[in-house]
N, C-alpha and C positions, 0 to 999 in steps of 0.2 A: 536517391539520386546517386548516380555513378559518375565519378570524375576521373578522367585519365590525365595524368601528368605527362605532357609531351616530352619533357627533358629526361625523365627517368623511366618512361614507359611503364610506370606503375599504375595500377588501378586502385582508386580509393572508393570505398563504398560507404555511403551515409544514408541510413534509412530510418524513418519514423513510422512505427506501427501503433495503431490504436486498438485496444481490446476493451470491450464493454459488457461482456457476459457476466453472469453471476459466478461462474467458475471457468477455468480453462488451463491450458498448458502453454508454455513457450520453450523453445529450444534455440540454441545457437545455430547459425547457418550450417547446413550439411550434416547436422548431428545424426548419427553418432560418428560420422567421419570428421576429420579435422576442420575447424572453422578457418575462414580465410584471414589473411593478414590485412593490415591497413583498412580496418572496418570500424565504423561506429554505428551501432544499432541502438535505437531507443524504443522500448515498448512502453506506451502510456496506458495504464490500466485504470479504468474507472468503473464504479458500481453506483447504484442509486443512493441518494441521501438516506441517512439512517443506518448505513452499513459501513464497516471497515473492510480492508482487504488483508487476508492472511496469505502469506507467500512462503513457500519452502522449496528447496532444491532436492531432487531425488538423485541427481548425478551432477558431479562437478569436477572438471579437469581443465584448468586454464593455466597458461604459462606462468610459472612462479617467477617472482622478482622481488627485490628489496622494496618493502612498503607498497607493493603492487603498482610500481611506476610504469611498467610496460603494458602488458595485457591485464585487464581487470573487468569485473562485473560490479557495478555500483547500483545500489538501491536507494532511491531518494523519494521524498514526499515534501511538497510545498517548499522546495529549494533547500531542504535539509538532507544531508547524507545520513541514511539510516544504517548502511553497511557498505563495506568495500571488501571484495573478495578476489583472491587469485591463488594459484597453486593447486595442489591436490591434497595436501595435509597441512594442518596448522603448524606454524613455526613461530618464533618470537617476532618476526617481521611480516608474516603473511597470515591471512585468515581465510579459512574455507567455511562454507555454511554448515557443513556436517548435519546435525539434527536441529539446527536453529530454525525457529519459525519467526518470521518478521511480520509484524502487524502495523498497518498504516495508521497514522493519527486521525485521518479523515477518510473520505471515500475515493481517494485517488493515490496512485503510486506509479513510479517510473523505474524501469530496469534498464540499465545501459551496459552494453558490451562494447569495450574499446580494445582493439588489437593493433599492435604496431607491425612493422615490416619484418621483424627479425625472429620469427618463429623457427628456431633451428630444429626443434622436435615437433612431432605431430600431436597436438592437444585436441581432444574431441569436444571440448566446450561444456555445455550444461543442459540439463532439463529441469525446468521449474514448473510449479503448479500454484495456482491461486484460487481463492474462493472468497465470496462475500460472507462476512459474519455480521450478524445483527448487533447493533449497538444497544446496550442496556442503558438508556438515558437516565433511568431512575437511580441506578447504582453508581453511575459515573460521576455524579456530582457530590461534593462534600456537603456536610451538614449546613455550612454557612452559605452554600451556593445551590440551595434546593430549587428544583423546578416547580414543585407543587407544595402548597401550604399544608395539606393534610395527606392525601394518598396519591401516589404516582403508580400508574399501571403501564408496564411496558408491553408492546406487541411488536411483531416483526415489522421493521421499518419505521417505527415511531413510538409514541406514548400518548397517554391522556391523563388528566388530573380529575380527581373527584373530592368531594367534601364529606365530612361526617354528617350523620343524621342531625337535622335541625340547623344545618349550615347551608349556605348557597354561595356560588361563585360571584366574585365582584370584579375580577379581571379575567381575561381569557388569554390563552397561549397562542402566539403566532410564530410559526417556524423562523421567520426572518428576524424576530426580536427576541430578547432574552427576558421578557416579562414573566413574572411568576403568577401562577393561578392562586389567588388568595381566596380564602373562605371567610364569610361573615355570618354570625348568628342571625337566623331568621327571626324577626320581631313580628308579633301579631298572632292571629289565630288562624290555624289551617283547618279548612272544612273539607270533608270528603263526601 
């Protein structure tokens, strides 16, 4: 949405972009040329269940300011701010992504670029890259919070449980619930 303020004759840009591929790139508007002022852009990135999102910046040049209060790039997931960046190099009040890799806690992530009207210099913005990374459900849970009673087998996009020899499943896993697959010793005689 583009909004023009009739009193100040300024143009405000507000855009929401959705990305849903297993990998991709995003750049500030006009990159590598300077990004516009008075802009709020939000990229909502989502990948399939069973994956997290890994995000990193290969280039970053956003107007520096004390505690990133003017122009900034914010990375958030589920309403929680994971990172807030501005500037071109780290200082005691500004952070830049440098070699930092950000991993989402689940399968969605948002990147927000916000710029004010006062860019006195020309800042070229950023280039970022994301990719889906498989969640290892088997190793993500603590010993007290196991998904499987005996064996947990991870595969790309999910997992399954199995029991030791002479044991059988007595409950099954459903993705919507947190039930554990329990194993029970098989009683009786097995014929072949």
